[in-house]
C-alpha positions as CSV (number, residue, x, y, z in Angstrom):
1,X,-20.5,11.7,19.3
2,X,-22.9,13.2,16.8
3,X,-19.9,14.5,14.8
4,X,-18.2,11.1,14.8
5,X,-21.4,9.4,13.8
6,X,-22.0,12.0,11.1
7,X,-18.6,11.3,9.5
8,X,-19.3,7.6,9.6
9,X,-22.7,8.0,7.9
10,X,-21.2,10.3,5.2
11,X,-18.5,7.8,4.3
12,X,-21.1,5.0,4.3
13,X,-23.8,6.7,2.2
14,X,-21.5,8.9,0.0
15,X,-18.2,7.0,-0.1
16,X,-16.6,9.3,-2.7
17,X,-17.2,12.5,-0.7
18,X,-14.2,13.8,1.3
19,X,-14.6,15.1,4.8
20,X,-12.7,17.9,6.7
21,X,-13.0,18.8,10.3
22,X,-11.6,21.3,12.7
23,X,-10.7,19.4,15.8
24,X,-9.9,21.8,18.6
25,X,-13.5,23.3,19.0
26,X,-14.5,20.0,20.7
27,X,-12.5,20.9,23.8
28,X,-12.9,24.7,24.0
29,X,-13.0,26.0,27.5
30,X,-11.2,23.0,29.1
31,X,-7.7,23.3,30.8
32,X,-4.9,23.2,28.3
33,X,-3.7,19.7,29.4
34,X,-7.2,18.3,29.1
35,X,-7.6,19.8,25.6
36,X,-4.5,17.9,24.3
37,X,-6.0,14.6,25.5
38,X,-9.6,15.3,24.4
39,X,-8.4,16.5,21.0
40,X,-6.2,13.5,20.5
41,X,-9.0,11.0,21.5
42,X,-11.5,12.8,19.3
43,X,-9.1,12.8,16.3
44,X,-8.5,9.1,16.8
45,X,-12.2,8.2,16.7
46,X,-13.1,10.6,13.8
47,X,-10.2,9.1,11.8
48,X,-11.5,5.6,12.5
49,X,-15.0,6.7,11.4
50,X,-13.5,7.8,8.0
51,X,-12.4,11.4,8.4
52,X,-10.1,12.5,5.5
53,X,-8.6,15.8,6.6
54,X,-8.2,17.2,10.1
55,X,-7.4,20.8,10.9
56,X,-5.3,20.6,14.1
57,X,-2.1,21.8,15.6
58,X,-0.1,18.6,15.7
59,X,2.3,20.0,18.4
60,X,-0.7,20.3,20.8
61,X,-1.7,16.7,20.5
62,X,-0.9,13.9,22.9
63,X,0.0,10.7,21.0
64,X,-3.1,8.4,21.4
65,X,-1.0,5.3,22.3
66,X,0.8,7.3,25.0
67,X,-2.3,8.6,26.8
68,X,-2.8,6.9,30.3
69,X,-5.8,4.7,30.5
70,X,-7.6,6.8,33.2
71,X,-7.2,10.0,31.1
72,X,-8.3,8.3,27.9
73,X,-11.4,7.0,29.8
74,X,-12.2,10.5,31.0
75,X,-12.0,11.8,27.4
76,X,-14.1,8.9,26.0
77,X,-16.8,9.4,28.7
78,X,-17.1,13.0,27.7
79,X,-17.1,12.4,23.9
80,X,-19.5,9.4,24.0
81,X,-21.7,10.8,26.8
82,X,-21.5,7.6,28.9
83,X,-23.6,7.7,32.1
84,X,-21.2,8.1,35.0
85,X,-20.6,5.1,37.2
86,X,-19.1,6.5,40.4
87,X,-21.6,9.2,41.3
88,X,-21.1,11.0,44.6
89,X,-23.8,10.3,47.2
90,X,-26.5,12.9,47.2
91,X,-25.7,14.1,43.6
92,X,-28.8,15.9,42.4
93,X,-28.9,13.9,39.1
94,X,-28.0,10.5,40.5
95,X,-31.4,9.1,39.6
96,X,-31.2,10.6,36.1
97,X,-27.8,9.0,35.5
98,X,-29.1,5.6,36.7
99,X,-32.0,5.7,34.2
100,X,-29.9,6.8,31.3
101,X,-29.0,4.5,28.4
102,X,-25.3,3.8,27.5
103,X,-26.2,4.8,23.9
104,X,-26.4,8.6,23.6
105,X,-29.1,8.2,20.9
106,X,-31.5,6.7,23.5
107,X,-30.9,9.4,26.1
108,X,-33.4,12.2,26.7
109,X,-32.4,15.7,26.2
110,X,-32.3,16.3,30.0
111,X,-30.1,13.2,30.5
112,X,-27.7,14.2,27.7
113,X,-27.2,17.7,29.2
114,X,-26.7,16.4,32.8
115,X,-24.2,13.7,31.8
116,X,-22.3,16.2,29.6
117,X,-22.0,18.7,32.4
118,X,-20.9,16.0,34.9
119,X,-18.1,14.8,32.6
120,X,-17.0,18.4,31.8
121,X,-16.7,19.1,35.5
122,X,-14.9,15.8,36.2
123,X,-12.3,16.2,33.5
124,X,-11.7,19.9,34.2
125,X,-11.2,19.1,37.9
126,X,-8.8,16.2,37.1
127,X,-6.5,18.2,34.9
128,X,-6.5,21.3,37.1
129,X,-5.1,19.1,40.0
130,X,-2.8,17.1,37.8
131,X,0.8,18.1,37.8
132,X,2.9,18.0,34.7
133,X,3.5,14.3,33.9
134,X,7.0,13.1,34.5
135,X,8.2,10.5,32.0
136,X,9.8,7.5,33.7
137,X,13.5,7.3,33.0
138,X,14.3,4.1,31.0
139,X,16.7,3.0,33.7
140,X,13.9,3.0,36.3
141,X,11.6,0.8,34.2
142,X,11.6,-3.0,34.8
143,X,14.1,-4.8,32.5
144,X,11.5,-6.7,30.6
145,X,9.6,-3.5,29.9
146,X,12.8,-1.8,28.7
147,X,13.5,-4.7,26.3
148,X,10.0,-4.6,24.9
149,X,10.3,-0.8,24.5
150,X,13.4,-1.1,22.4
151,X,11.3,-3.1,19.9
152,X,8.3,-0.8,20.1
153,X,10.3,2.3,19.6
154,X,12.6,0.8,17.0
155,X,15.8,1.8,18.8
156,X,19.0,-0.1,19.4
157,X,20.6,2.4,21.8
158,X,21.3,0.5,25.0
159,X,19.7,-2.7,23.6
160,X,22.8,-5.0,23.8
161,X,23.7,-3.8,27.3
162,X,20.2,-4.6,28.6
163,X,20.2,-8.0,26.8
164,X,23.4,-8.8,28.7
165,X,21.7,-7.7,32.0
166,X,18.9,-10.0,31.2
167,X,21.3,-12.9,30.5
168,X,23.1,-12.1,33.8
169,X,19.8,-12.6,35.6
170,X,19.8,-16.2,34.2
171,X,17.4,-15.6,31.3
172,X,18.0,-18.2,28.5
173,X,18.3,-16.5,25.1
174,X,15.3,-18.3,23.7
175,X,13.1,-17.2,26.6
176,X,14.3,-13.6,26.1
177,X,13.3,-13.8,22.5
178,X,9.9,-15.4,23.1
179,X,9.3,-13.3,26.2
180,X,9.9,-9.5,26.3
181,X,11.2,-9.1,22.7
182,X,8.2,-10.9,21.2
183,X,5.9,-9.0,23.5
184,X,7.3,-5.8,21.9
185,X,6.7,-7.1,18.4
186,X,3.1,-8.1,19.3
187,X,2.6,-4.5,20.6
188,X,4.0,-3.2,17.3
189,X,1.5,-5.3,15.4
190,X,-1.4,-4.0,17.6
191,X,-0.3,-0.4,17.2
192,X,0.0,-0.8,13.4
193,X,-3.5,-2.4,13.1
194,X,-4.9,0.5,15.1
195,X,-3.2,3.0,12.6
196,X,-0.9,4.2,15.4
197,X,2.3,3.1,13.6
198,X,3.3,3.3,9.9
199,X,5.2,0.8,7.8
200,X,8.5,2.8,8.2
201,X,8.2,2.5,12.0
202,X,7.4,-1.2,11.8
203,X,10.6,-1.7,9.7
204,X,12.6,0.1,12.4
205,X,11.1,-2.1,15.0
206,X,12.1,-5.1,12.9
207,X,15.6,-3.8,12.7
208,X,15.8,-3.6,16.5
209,X,14.4,-7.2,16.8
210,X,16.9,-8.5,14.2
211,X,19.8,-6.8,16.2
212,X,18.5,-8.4,19.4
213,X,18.2,-11.9,17.9
214,X,21.6,-11.7,16.2
215,X,23.2,-10.8,19.5
216,X,21.5,-13.6,21.4
217,X,22.1,-16.3,18.8
218,X,25.7,-16.6,19.7
219,X,24.6,-17.9,23.1
220,X,22.0,-20.4,21.8
221,X,22.6,-24.1,21.3
222,X,22.1,-25.3,17.7
223,X,19.0,-27.3,18.8
224,X,17.3,-24.2,20.1
225,X,14.9,-22.4,17.9
226,X,12.5,-19.5,18.2
227,X,10.4,-20.6,15.2
228,X,6.7,-20.1,15.5
229,X,6.1,-21.6,12.1
230,X,7.5,-21.9,8.6
231,X,6.3,-20.4,5.3
232,X,7.5,-20.5,1.7
233,X,7.2,-17.2,-0.1
234,X,7.4,-16.6,-3.9
235,X,6.5,-14.0,-6.6
236,X,4.6,-16.1,-9.2
237,X,5.9,-17.2,-12.5
238,X,6.6,-14.3,-14.9
239,X,6.4,-11.5,-12.3
240,X,9.5,-9.6,-11.3
241,X,7.9,-7.5,-8.6
242,X,9.2,-8.3,-5.1
243,X,9.0,-5.1,-2.9
244,X,5.8,-6.3,-1.2
245,X,6.9,-9.9,-0.8
246,X,10.2,-8.7,0.7
247,X,8.3,-6.6,3.2
248,X,6.3,-9.7,4.2
249,X,9.5,-11.6,4.6
250,X,10.9,-8.9,7.0
251,X,7.7,-8.8,9.1
252,X,7.3,-12.5,9.4
253,X,11.0,-13.4,10.0
254,X,11.1,-10.9,12.8
255,X,8.0,-12.2,14.4
256,X,9.4,-15.7,14.9
257,X,8.7,-17.3,11.6
258,X,11.1,-19.1,9.4
259,X,10.7,-17.7,5.9
260,X,12.0,-19.5,2.7
261,X,12.0,-16.8,0.1
262,X,12.2,-18.3,-3.4
263,X,12.5,-14.9,-5.1
264,X,10.8,-13.8,-8.3
265,X,9.4,-15.5,-11.4
266,X,8.9,-18.8,-9.5
267,X,7.2,-21.5,-11.5
268,X,4.7,-23.9,-9.8
269,X,7.1,-26.9,-10.0
270,X,9.7,-24.9,-8.0
271,X,7.1,-24.3,-5.3
272,X,6.1,-27.9,-5.3
273,X,9.8,-28.9,-4.8
274,X,10.2,-26.3,-2.0
275,X,7.1,-27.8,-0.3
276,X,8.6,-31.3,-0.5
277,X,12.0,-30.1,0.8
278,X,10.9,-27.7,3.6
279,X,7.4,-29.0,4.7
280,X,6.1,-25.5,5.4
281,X,3.1,-24.6,7.5
282,X,1.9,-22.3,4.7
283,X,2.7,-21.0,1.2
284,X,2.6,-17.3,0.3
285,X,2.2,-16.0,-3.3
286,X,2.7,-12.5,-4.5
287,X,2.2,-10.7,-7.8
288,X,1.5,-7.2,-9.0
289,X,-0.5,-7.2,-12.3
290,X,-3.7,-8.8,-13.7
291,X,-1.7,-11.5,-15.4
292,X,-0.1,-12.4,-12.1
293,X,-3.5,-12.9,-10.5
294,X,-4.4,-15.3,-13.3
295,X,-1.0,-17.1,-12.8
296,X,-2.0,-17.6,-9.1
297,X,-5.0,-19.5,-10.3
298,X,-2.8,-21.8,-12.4
299,X,-0.3,-22.2,-9.6
300,X,-3.1,-23.1,-7.2
301,X,-4.3,-25.7,-9.6
302,X,-0.8,-27.2,-9.9
303,X,-0.3,-27.2,-6.1
304,X,-3.6,-29.0,-5.7
305,X,-2.7,-31.6,-8.4
306,X,0.5,-32.2,-6.4
307,X,-1.5,-33.1,-3.3
308,X,-0.5,-29.9,-1.4
309,X,-3.1,-28.7,1.1
310,X,-1.3,-26.3,3.4
311,X,-2.9,-22.9,3.8
312,X,-2.2,-20.6,0.8
313,X,-1.8,-16.9,1.5
314,X,-2.0,-14.6,-1.6
315,X,-1.5,-10.8,-2.0
316,X,-0.8,-8.2,-4.6
317,X,-2.1,-5.0,-6.2
318,X,-4.3,-6.7,-8.7
319,X,-5.9,-9.1,-6.2
320,X,-9.0,-8.7,-4.2
321,X,-11.0,-10.7,-1.6
322,X,-13.6,-11.4,-4.3
323,X,-11.0,-12.7,-6.9
324,X,-9.3,-14.8,-4.2
325,X,-12.6,-16.4,-3.1
326,X,-14.1,-16.9,-6.5
327,X,-11.0,-17.9,-8.6
328,X,-8.0,-18.9,-6.6
329,X,-9.7,-20.7,-3.7
330,X,-11.9,-23.0,-6.0
331,X,-8.7,-23.9,-8.0
332,X,-6.8,-24.8,-4.8
333,X,-9.7,-26.5,-2.9
334,X,-7.9,-25.9,0.4
335,X,-7.7,-23.0,2.8
336,X,-6.9,-19.8,0.7
337,X,-6.5,-16.5,2.4
338,X,-6.2,-13.0,0.9
339,X,-3.7,-10.8,2.8
340,X,-4.2,-7.1,1.8
341,X,-0.8,-6.1,3.4
342,X,2.1,-7.5,5.3
343,X,0.6,-7.0,8.7
344,X,-2.6,-8.8,7.7
345,X,-0.4,-11.7,6.6
346,X,1.3,-11.7,10.0
347,X,-2.1,-11.8,11.7
348,X,-3.3,-14.6,9.5
349,X,-0.1,-16.7,10.2
350,X,-0.5,-16.1,13.9
351,X,-4.1,-17.3,13.7
352,X,-3.1,-20.4,11.6
353,X,-0.4,-21.4,14.0
354,X,-2.5,-20.8,17.2
355,X,-4.3,-24.1,18.1
356,X,-7.2,-22.1,19.6
357,X,-8.0,-20.3,16.3
358,X,-6.6,-22.6,13.6
359,X,-9.6,-24.8,12.8
360,X,-12.0,-21.9,12.6
361,X,-9.7,-19.8,10.4
362,X,-9.0,-22.6,8.0
363,X,-12.6,-23.6,7.7
364,X,-13.7,-20.0,7.0
365,X,-11.3,-19.8,4.0
366,X,-12.2,-22.9,2.0
367,X,-14.1,-22.1,-1.1
368,X,-17.8,-22.7,-0.9
369,X,-19.3,-24.9,-3.7
370,X,-21.3,-22.0,-5.1
371,X,-18.6,-19.4,-5.3
372,X,-17.2,-20.2,-8.7
373,X,-20.7,-20.7,-10.3
374,X,-21.9,-17.4,-8.9
375,X,-18.8,-15.6,-10.3
376,X,-19.3,-17.3,-13.7
377,X,-22.9,-16.1,-13.8
378,X,-21.9,-12.6,-12.9
379,X,-19.3,-12.5,-15.6
380,X,-21.9,-12.8,-18.5
381,X,-20.7,-10.1,-21.0
382,X,-22.4,-8.0,-23.6
383,X,-20.9,-8.6,-27.1
384,X,-18.3,-5.9,-27.5
385,X,-18.3,-5.2,-31.3
386,X,-15.9,-2.8,-33.1
387,X,-18.0,0.3,-33.5
388,X,-16.3,3.5,-32.1
389,X,-18.0,4.7,-28.9
390,X,-20.2,7.7,-29.2
391,X,-18.4,9.1,-26.2
392,X,-15.3,9.9,-28.3
393,X,-15.4,12.9,-30.6
394,X,-14.2,12.6,-34.2
395,X,-14.5,16.2,-35.3
396,X,-11.2,17.5,-33.9
397,X,-8.1,18.2,-35.9
398,X,-5.1,15.9,-36.0
399,X,-2.2,17.5,-34.2
400,X,1.1,17.3,-36.0
401,X,3.7,15.0,-34.5
402,X,6.9,17.0,-33.6
403,X,9.3,14.3,-34.8
404,X,9.2,10.6,-35.8
405,X,12.7,9.4,-35.0
406,X,13.6,7.3,-31.9
407,X,15.0,9.0,-28.9
408,X,17.2,7.5,-26.2
409,X,18.3,9.5,-23.2
410,X,20.1,9.2,-19.9
411,X,18.3,11.5,-17.5
412,X,20.9,12.9,-15.1
413,X,19.0,15.7,-13.4
414,X,17.3,13.6,-10.8
415,X,16.1,16.5,-8.7
416,X,13.8,17.5,-11.6
417,X,12.5,13.9,-12.0
418,X,12.0,13.6,-8.2
419,X,9.9,16.7,-8.2
420,X,7.4,14.5,-10.1
421,X,7.2,11.9,-7.4
422,X,3.7,11.4,-6.0
423,X,4.0,11.8,-2.2
424,X,1.0,9.6,-1.6
425,X,2.6,6.7,-3.5
426,X,6.0,7.0,-2.0
427,X,5.1,7.9,1.6
428,X,1.6,6.5,1.8
429,X,1.5,3.4,-0.3
430,X,5.1,2.2,0.1
431,X,6.1,3.6,3.5
432,X,2.6,3.5,5.1
433,X,2.2,7.1,6.2
434,X,-1.5,7.8,7.2
435,X,-3.1,11.0,6.0
436,X,-1.9,13.8,3.7
437,X,1.9,13.7,3.9
438,X,2.5,17.1,2.4
439,X,0.1,18.8,4.9
440,X,1.7,16.9,7.8
441,X,5.2,18.1,6.7
442,X,3.9,21.6,6.4
443,X,2.4,21.4,9.9
444,X,5.8,20.2,11.2
445,X,4.4,16.8,12.3
446,X,7.4,14.9,13.9
447,X,6.6,11.6,12.2
448,X,6.2,13.1,8.8
449,X,9.4,15.2,9.1
450,X,11.4,12.2,10.2
451,X,10.3,10.2,7.3
452,X,10.9,13.1,4.9
453,X,14.4,13.6,6.1
454,X,15.2,9.9,5.9
455,X,14.1,9.8,2.3
456,X,16.0,13.0,1.5
457,X,19.2,11.5,2.9
458,X,18.6,8.4,0.7
459,X,18.0,10.6,-2.3
460,X,21.4,12.4,-1.7
461,X,23.1,9.0,-1.7
462,X,21.1,7.6,-4.6
463,X,21.9,10.6,-6.8
464,X,25.4,9.1,-7.2
465,X,24.3,5.6,-8.3
466,X,20.6,5.6,-9.5
467,X,20.5,5.5,-13.3
468,X,17.4,6.8,-15.0
469,X,17.0,6.1,-18.7
470,X,14.3,6.6,-21.3
471,X,13.5,5.6,-24.9
472,X,10.5,7.0,-26.8
473,X,9.2,7.6,-30.3
474,X,6.1,9.0,-32.1
475,X,4.5,6.7,-34.7
476,X,1.9,7.3,-37.5
477,X,-1.2,5.3,-36.5
478,X,-4.5,4.2,-38.0
479,X,-7.6,2.7,-36.4
480,X,-9.0,-0.6,-37.8
481,X,-12.0,-1.6,-35.6
482,X,-10.5,-2.5,-32.2
483,X,-7.0,-2.6,-33.6
484,X,-4.3,0.0,-34.1
485,X,-1.8,-0.2,-37.0
486,X,1.5,1.6,-36.5
487,X,3.5,2.8,-39.5
488,X,6.9,4.1,-40.5
489,X,6.6,7.7,-41.9
490,X,4.5,7.5,-45.1
491,X,4.6,3.7,-45.3
492,X,1.7,1.7,-46.8
493,X,2.2,-1.4,-44.6
494,X,2.2,-1.4,-40.8
495,X,5.3,-2.0,-38.7
496,X,3.1,-3.6,-36.0
497,X,-0.6,-4.0,-35.0
498,X,-1.9,-3.8,-31.5
499,X,-5.3,-5.5,-30.9
500,X,-7.3,-4.2,-27.9
501,X,-10.4,-5.3,-26.0
502,X,-13.5,-3.2,-25.7
503,X,-15.7,-2.6,-22.6
504,X,-18.2,-5.4,-22.4
505,X,-21.3,-3.1,-22.4
506,X,-23.3,-1.1,-24.9
507,X,-21.3,1.8,-26.4
508,X,-18.2,0.5,-24.6
509,X,-14.8,2.1,-25.0
510,X,-11.7,0.7,-26.7
511,X,-8.3,2.3,-26.9
512,X,-8.5,2.3,-30.7
513,X,-11.5,4.8,-30.4
514,X,-9.0,7.5,-29.4
515,X,-7.3,7.5,-32.8
516,X,-8.7,9.9,-35.4
517,X,-9.3,8.8,-39.0
518,X,-6.9,10.0,-41.6
519,X,-7.7,13.4,-43.1
520,X,-8.6,14.0,-46.8
521,X,-4.9,14.4,-47.8
522,X,-4.1,11.0,-46.2
523,X,-2.4,12.5,-43.1
524,X,-2.5,10.1,-40.2
525,X,-3.0,10.5,-36.5
526,X,-0.1,9.6,-34.2
527,X,0.6,8.0,-30.8
528,X,3.8,7.9,-28.8
529,X,5.4,5.0,-27.0
530,X,7.9,5.1,-24.3
531,X,9.9,2.9,-21.8
532,X,11.6,4.4,-18.7
533,X,13.7,2.7,-16.0
534,X,15.4,3.5,-12.7
535,X,16.1,-0.1,-11.7
536,X,19.6,-0.9,-12.6
537,X,21.4,-2.4,-9.5
538,X,18.5,-1.6,-7.2
539,X,17.5,-5.1,-6.2
540,X,21.2,-5.9,-5.3
541,X,21.5,-2.8,-3.1
542,X,18.3,-3.6,-1.4
543,X,19.3,-7.2,-0.7
544,X,22.6,-6.0,0.7
545,X,20.8,-3.7,3.1
546,X,18.3,-6.5,4.1
547,X,21.2,-8.9,4.8
548,X,22.7,-6.3,7.1
549,X,19.5,-6.0,9.0
550,X,18.8,-2.5,7.6
551,X,15.2,-3.2,6.8
552,X,13.9,0.3,6.4
553,X,16.8,1.1,4.0
554,X,16.2,-2.1,2.0
555,X,12.5,-1.2,1.6
556,X,13.1,2.5,1.0
557,X,15.7,1.8,-1.8
558,X,13.2,-0.3,-3.7
559,X,10.3,2.2,-3.0
560,X,12.4,5.2,-4.2
561,X,13.5,3.4,-7.4
562,X,9.9,2.3,-8.3
563,X,8.5,5.8,-7.7
564,X,11.5,7.4,-9.5
565,X,10.5,5.4,-12.6
566,X,6.9,6.4,-12.2
567,X,8.0,10.1,-11.8
568,X,10.1,9.8,-14.9
569,X,7.1,8.5,-16.8
570,X,5.1,11.6,-15.5
571,X,8.0,13.9,-16.4
572,X,8.4,12.4,-19.9
573,X,4.6,12.5,-20.6
574,X,4.5,16.2,-19.7
575,X,7.4,16.7,-22.2
576,X,5.6,14.8,-24.9
577,X,2.5,16.9,-24.5
578,X,4.7,20.0,-24.9
579,X,6.4,18.6,-28.0
580,X,3.0,17.6,-29.4
581,X,1.8,21.2,-29.2
582,X,-0.5,21.2,-26.2
583,X,1.6,22.1,-23.1
584,X,-0.1,22.0,-19.7
585,X,-1.6,25.4,-18.7
586,X,0.6,27.5,-16.4
587,X,-1.8,26.9,-13.5
588,X,-1.4,23.1,-13.7
589,X,-0.2,21.7,-10.4
590,X,1.6,18.4,-9.7
591,X,-1.6,17.1,-8.1
592,X,-3.4,17.8,-11.4
593,X,-0.8,15.7,-13.1
594,X,-1.0,12.9,-10.5
595,X,-4.8,12.7,-11.2
596,X,-4.3,13.0,-15.0
597,X,-6.0,16.4,-15.4
598,X,-4.4,17.2,-18.7
599,X,-5.0,16.4,-22.4
600,X,-4.7,12.8,-23.4
601,X,-3.8,9.8,-21.3
602,X,-1.1,7.1,-21.1
603,X,-1.9,3.4,-20.8
604,X,0.3,0.5,-19.7
605,X,-0.2,-3.1,-20.7
606,X,-1.3,-5.3,-17.8
607,X,-3.8,-2.8,-16.6
608,X,-7.5,-2.2,-17.2
609,X,-7.8,-0.7,-20.7
610,X,-5.1,-3.1,-22.2
611,X,-4.7,-6.1,-19.8
612,X,-2.9,-8.3,-22.3
613,X,0.8,-8.3,-21.2
614,X,1.8,-10.3,-24.3
615,X,1.4,-7.0,-26.2
616,X,4.6,-5.8,-24.5
617,X,6.4,-7.7,-27.3
618,X,5.2,-5.0,-29.7
619,X,6.8,-2.3,-27.7
620,X,10.1,-4.2,-27.6
621,X,9.9,-4.8,-31.4
622,X,9.3,-1.1,-32.1
623,X,11.5,0.6,-29.4
624,X,14.2,-2.0,-28.6
625,X,14.3,-1.0,-24.8
626,X,17.0,-3.6,-24.2
627,X,19.4,-0.7,-25.1
628,X,18.4,1.1,-21.9
629,X,18.7,-2.1,-19.8
630,X,15.1,-3.2,-19.7
631,X,14.2,-6.7,-20.7
632,X,11.1,-8.8,-20.9
633,X,10.6,-11.9,-18.8
634,X,8.9,-15.0,-20.2
635,X,5.7,-13.6,-18.6
636,X,6.2,-10.4,-20.5
637,X,6.9,-8.3,-17.4
638,X,9.7,-5.8,-17.3
639,X,13.0,-6.5,-15.7
640,X,14.2,-4.6,-13.6
641,X,11.1,-3.9,-11.6
642,X,11.5,-0.1,-11.4
643,X,10.5,0.3,-15.1
644,X,7.4,1.8,-16.8
645,X,6.2,1.3,-20.4
646,X,3.2,3.1,-21.9
647,X,1.2,4.1,-25.0
648,X,0.5,7.8,-25.1
649,X,-2.7,9.1,-26.8
650,X,-3.5,12.8,-27.3
651,X,-7.3,12.7,-27.7
652,X,-9.0,15.1,-25.2
653,X,-11.7,12.5,-24.5
654,X,-9.3,9.9,-23.2
655,X,-10.5,8.2,-20.0
656,X,-9.4,5.2,-17.9
657,X,-11.6,2.1,-18.2
658,X,-11.5,-1.7,-18.0
659,X,-11.8,-3.6,-21.3
660,X,-12.4,-7.2,-22.1
661,X,-9.3,-9.3,-22.7
662,X,-8.4,-10.1,-26.3
């Protein structure tokens, strides 16, 4: 327990510090079967405490969710040093046990030692007597348990036959859905919230649920329904990103909710009309970038003005609990809930629709009167000014640009681009894998290997249809306070001017600081601009898979395309550095690239250093990315979604920061 508590305190007091722990020493000396259980339980609790990296043989671990209750309690009693309850009569330490505290920190040294020895003896005795566990055959399990297990395990093998057996017993289709099948989905939600399932496995469970419901619907009367509630979902006006919203749709629709998905770039008036038409129990808004978060505030105001008061669920990469509470909730003046992921959204919908929890949940998510005022007071800013930050050197030579003409390229060697995919983003962020994916694959972790092979199969297929294209150009550039002028070669007047915000603090940074002043002979500094895409036809293929009930495939297609575009951006940036004359050192690893450990940086509009998305128009004016199939929406976001645009600076002092909006 000291180790678990130590990990927790480290993460609490020094949150940036990473922790690594060898697991198996905790069970040294115990029978082999006991070690598997104790190690698994120990790993589970250290991970919950914040452990980052575990050194363990995954093949010698019992899956935590599969450990029988009595064996788990034995391991927990040992690890947490709980005083034994059933002490044999006449035990020499019986009085010592009765006087001991449940909390190991309040036990005397003598009590700790006696309790520890008792549990070691008890667990060793138990596992020496235990014969090898025999897994129950599926056919021997009760029918309701089997039906729930199909959903929990995400398998369809035998599902239809067992559904027919259940119907033959007289079970009405709706009762089968709301009974064993929904019990399985509830268990899936519990396992996910306990970090025992990943997103990919949840999607496989949803596929099994969809197959079961589709089979049973043919036997249901039209008046019958399994709807637990109704929600309207939309990506806000101007935003084309829908991978997260689609995941929410899949999770909710396969947990008994009717979902009206309005799609992307949805203006407030369309949401108002949908509310009037469908009378939903809640509205869900999604958006990726900073501008989308601001659009949610506008949308909330419009919904409020229309008299709409149903619970509003919001989510997206640029959102936070604080922004929701201080900006969106006061604008809506009705229950406003921040859902950090799809499963949180499901939990919130369940609580909203449950009469026993609804009132408390809704009351807890109405903005307090002081929230907006407190946020406004906290937002007081230091005047930015236009002076270059002293943190940026000016005494370095201007590197020559390799070429100044525009380049357009179809990138056909996808294997090379895919080698630049960040595993954390693809497998962790999009597919929900917990822990270091590459290390788990190297350790032959079954879950990691299965996910890896699934994505490799998708890549083999995608290699025949995924189109990756890029356009880029170097431009002469001059700094003018917080602005940057871009010029045609040798021209006196700029082609375009970008104006940037500066950090609202003394000596704050601005992107213009990273441009060097012209040299004595008038030679200017340069920056590069690029747009890359891997999104042509992706949304259509994903929608086809979703319509067919292939939820993992639908989600994985979008995830692969998005991360292919990000990988192409990383690949092209590496090439630009080489062309510019400062290639990455030979020892540079992909992890170094993923964490921007190279000279210079790239910055994308809509993010911290340059949050004004309207500046995308400048890129389109200069590069004409429509030629590679990338267009701007009215909200200045790129369509298709799997696209990346960036400004590339060479200055070695470049850093990522958050600037004031212009």
